[in-house]
C-alpha positions as CSV (number, residue, x, y, z in Angstrom):
1,M,143.7,16.5,272.0
2,G,143.9,20.1,273.4
3,I,142.3,23.0,271.7
4,K,145.7,24.6,270.9
5,L,147.1,21.4,269.4
6,R,143.9,21.0,267.3
7,G,144.2,24.6,266.2
8,F,147.8,24.0,265.2
9,I,147.0,21.0,263.1
10,F,144.1,23.0,261.5
11,V,146.5,25.8,260.4
12,V,149.1,23.3,259.1
13,V,146.4,21.6,257.0
14,L,145.3,24.9,255.5
15,Q,148.9,26.0,254.8
16,T,149.5,22.6,253.1
17,C,146.4,23.0,250.9
18,A,147.5,26.5,250.0
19,L,150.9,25.3,248.9
20,S,149.5,22.4,247.0
21,F,147.1,24.5,244.9
22,A,149.1,27.8,244.6
23,G,149.8,28.7,241.0
24,S,148.6,25.6,239.3
25,T,147.4,26.0,235.7
26,K,145.5,23.5,233.5
27,Y,143.5,23.7,230.3
28,V,139.9,22.7,230.7
29,S,139.0,22.8,227.0
30,V,141.0,23.0,223.8
31,F,140.2,23.4,220.1
32,R,142.4,22.4,217.2
33,N,141.7,23.5,213.7
34,P,141.4,20.3,211.7
35,R,142.9,22.0,208.7
36,A,146.0,23.2,210.6
37,G,149.2,21.4,210.2
38,T,152.2,21.8,212.5
39,I,152.4,25.4,213.8
40,D,155.7,26.7,212.6
41,F,156.5,30.4,212.8
42,S,160.2,29.9,212.1
43,G,161.6,33.0,210.4
44,K,158.4,34.9,211.0
45,K,157.3,37.5,213.4
46,V,154.6,36.8,216.0
47,A,152.8,39.4,218.1
48,A,151.6,38.8,221.7
49,F,148.3,40.5,222.5
50,V,146.6,40.6,225.9
51,V,143.1,42.0,225.7
52,I,142.9,44.4,228.6
53,P,141.3,47.9,228.4
54,D,143.9,49.4,230.7
55,Q,146.8,50.4,228.5
56,V,149.5,50.2,231.2
57,M,148.4,46.8,232.4
58,R,148.2,45.7,228.8
59,E,151.8,46.7,228.0
60,G,153.2,44.9,231.1
61,R,151.3,41.7,230.4
62,E,152.2,41.7,226.7
63,E,155.9,42.2,227.5
64,T,155.8,39.3,229.9
65,L,154.1,37.0,227.4
66,A,156.4,38.1,224.6
67,E,159.5,37.5,226.8
68,E,158.3,34.1,227.7
69,L,157.7,33.1,224.1
70,R,161.1,34.5,223.0
71,S,162.7,32.4,225.6
72,R,161.2,29.4,223.8
73,G,162.6,30.4,220.4
74,V,159.6,32.4,219.0
75,D,160.4,35.7,217.3
76,C,157.7,37.5,219.4
77,I,157.0,41.1,220.0
78,A,154.6,42.7,222.5
79,G,151.5,43.8,220.6
80,Y,151.5,47.4,221.9
81,M,154.9,47.9,220.2
82,V,153.2,47.5,216.8
83,L,149.7,48.6,217.6
84,P,149.0,51.7,219.8
85,G,146.2,51.3,222.4
86,E,144.0,53.9,220.8
87,L,143.8,51.8,217.6
88,V,142.9,48.4,219.0
89,K,139.2,48.9,218.2
90,D,139.8,50.1,214.7
91,R,140.1,46.9,212.7
92,E,141.2,48.5,209.4
93,K,144.0,50.5,211.0
94,A,145.0,47.4,213.0
95,K,145.3,45.5,209.8
96,A,147.5,48.2,208.3
97,F,149.8,48.5,211.3
98,L,150.3,44.7,211.6
99,G,150.8,44.4,207.9
100,K,153.4,47.2,207.9
101,A,155.2,45.4,210.8
102,K,155.1,42.2,208.8
103,I,153.5,40.2,211.6
104,S,152.6,36.7,210.5
105,G,151.1,35.2,213.6
106,A,149.5,36.2,216.8
107,V,149.0,34.8,220.3
108,M,146.0,36.4,222.0
109,M,145.0,36.1,225.6
110,R,141.7,37.4,227.2
111,L,140.4,37.2,230.7
112,V,137.0,35.5,230.8
113,G,136.6,34.7,234.5
114,D,137.9,35.7,237.9
115,E,136.1,34.0,240.8
116,E,136.5,32.5,244.2
117,R,135.7,28.8,244.9
118,T,135.3,27.5,248.5
119,T,136.0,23.9,249.3
120,Y,134.9,22.4,252.7
121,S,136.1,19.1,254.2
122,P,134.0,18.0,257.2
123,A,135.5,16.8,260.5
124,T,135.6,13.0,260.9
125,T,135.7,11.0,264.2
126,T,134.2,7.8,265.5
127,T,133.7,7.1,269.2
128,W,131.7,4.2,270.6
129,Y,132.6,3.3,274.1
130,S,130.8,0.0,273.8
131,Q,133.4,-1.2,271.3
132,P,135.7,-4.0,272.5
133,Y,138.7,-1.7,272.4
134,Y,137.8,0.2,275.5
135,P,137.6,-2.3,278.4
136,G,141.3,-3.3,278.3
137,F,144.2,-0.8,278.4
138,W,146.3,-2.5,275.8
139,N,143.4,-3.1,273.4
140,Y,142.6,0.6,273.7
141,W,146.3,1.5,273.3
142,G,146.6,-0.2,269.9
143,Y,143.2,1.2,268.8
144,S,143.8,4.8,269.9
145,W,147.0,5.3,268.0
146,G,145.4,4.0,264.8
147,V,142.3,6.3,264.9
148,V,142.9,10.1,265.2
149,Y,140.4,12.9,265.0
150,S,140.6,14.9,261.8
151,P,139.3,18.5,262.1
152,G,137.1,19.9,259.5
153,Y,138.5,22.8,257.4
154,Q,137.7,24.9,254.4
155,W,139.8,26.9,251.9
156,T,139.0,29.4,249.2
157,D,140.8,29.4,245.9
158,R,140.9,32.3,243.4
159,I,140.3,30.9,239.9
160,I,141.5,32.9,236.9
161,T,140.0,31.7,233.6
162,L,141.7,32.8,230.4
163,E,141.3,31.9,226.8
164,T,144.4,31.6,224.6
165,L,144.2,31.7,220.8
166,I,146.9,31.2,218.2
167,Y,146.2,32.8,214.8
168,S,147.8,32.8,211.4
169,I,147.4,36.4,210.4
170,E,148.7,35.6,206.9
171,N,145.7,33.3,206.3
172,D,143.4,35.0,208.8
173,E,142.8,31.6,210.4
174,L,142.5,30.3,213.9
175,L,145.0,27.5,214.5
176,W,144.5,26.6,218.1
177,A,142.5,27.8,221.1
178,G,142.3,26.8,224.7
179,R,140.5,27.8,227.9
180,S,142.6,27.6,231.0
181,E,142.0,27.8,234.8
182,S,144.7,28.9,237.1
183,E,144.5,28.6,240.9
184,N,145.8,31.3,243.2
185,P,148.3,33.0,240.9
186,K,150.7,35.1,242.8
187,D,153.6,36.2,240.6
188,I,152.7,37.4,237.1
189,K,155.9,36.0,235.5
190,K,155.5,32.6,237.0
191,F,151.8,32.7,236.1
192,V,152.6,33.4,232.4
193,K,155.4,30.8,232.4
194,D,153.0,28.1,233.8
195,L,150.4,29.2,231.3
196,V,152.7,28.9,228.3
197,E,154.1,25.6,229.6
198,A,150.6,24.2,229.9
199,A,149.7,25.5,226.4
200,G,152.8,23.9,225.0
201,K,151.9,20.5,226.4
202,E,148.4,20.8,224.8
203,L,149.9,21.8,221.5
204,R,152.3,18.9,221.5
205,K,149.5,16.5,222.4
206,A,147.6,17.9,219.4
207,G,150.6,17.4,217.2
208,L,150.7,21.0,216.3
209,V,154.2,21.7,217.4
210,K,157.3,19.5,217.5
211,K,158.4,17.9,220.8
C-alpha cells in the first residue's frame, strides 16, 4: 500500500472518529432525592440559572436553556431576567427577588470540568513469510485480501463536564442532580438540547417525570 493511500485511510479514520464522537452527551452520575415524588412544575414558574461569572455569557446560556425547557412545556424564564448579575452573590436579596417573581423551581447548571483526552490506537499488521500462504500465488491471493494493514492513529476529544441540579425553591430542597460529560460540543443550542434530552432520560428512568 502506497504512502499516499495509507495517509488517505488515516485521514478518513480520523474524520470518522470525529463524527462519531462529536457532540455526544451522557450523564456519568445522578442523584435522586428519595423523598421527592414526581417532579411537576405545572402552573408554576421555573428559573434557569447557569453559573458563569461573565454576565454576557451567563445571559446567553440562560436564554438558550430556558428556551429549550419552554419547548418542552416548562414555564421557564432565564435567571438573569429575575435576578441581576450584581446580586447573584447576595443570598438574601436573591431570595427577595425570586420570591417577588414567584419562582417555584430552578434548574441550575455549573461547569465543573473542561479538559482534553487523547486516545491512541496502535497499528496492527502480521507478516510471516514462512507461513503456508506465501509459496503459492492463489494461496497468497486468498490470504492477502483477508488481511489488511491497519495504521495506528490517535484523536483528542474535548470533554465538558457539567453538573445539573433541579430544586424546589418553595421547599428549599434538591430534587435531582446529575453530572454529565459532553464530547466535542460545537453548537451551543445543540449542546443544550442534547444535555436536556439526556437529563430527561435520566429523570424518566428515576420515575421523577412522566414519560
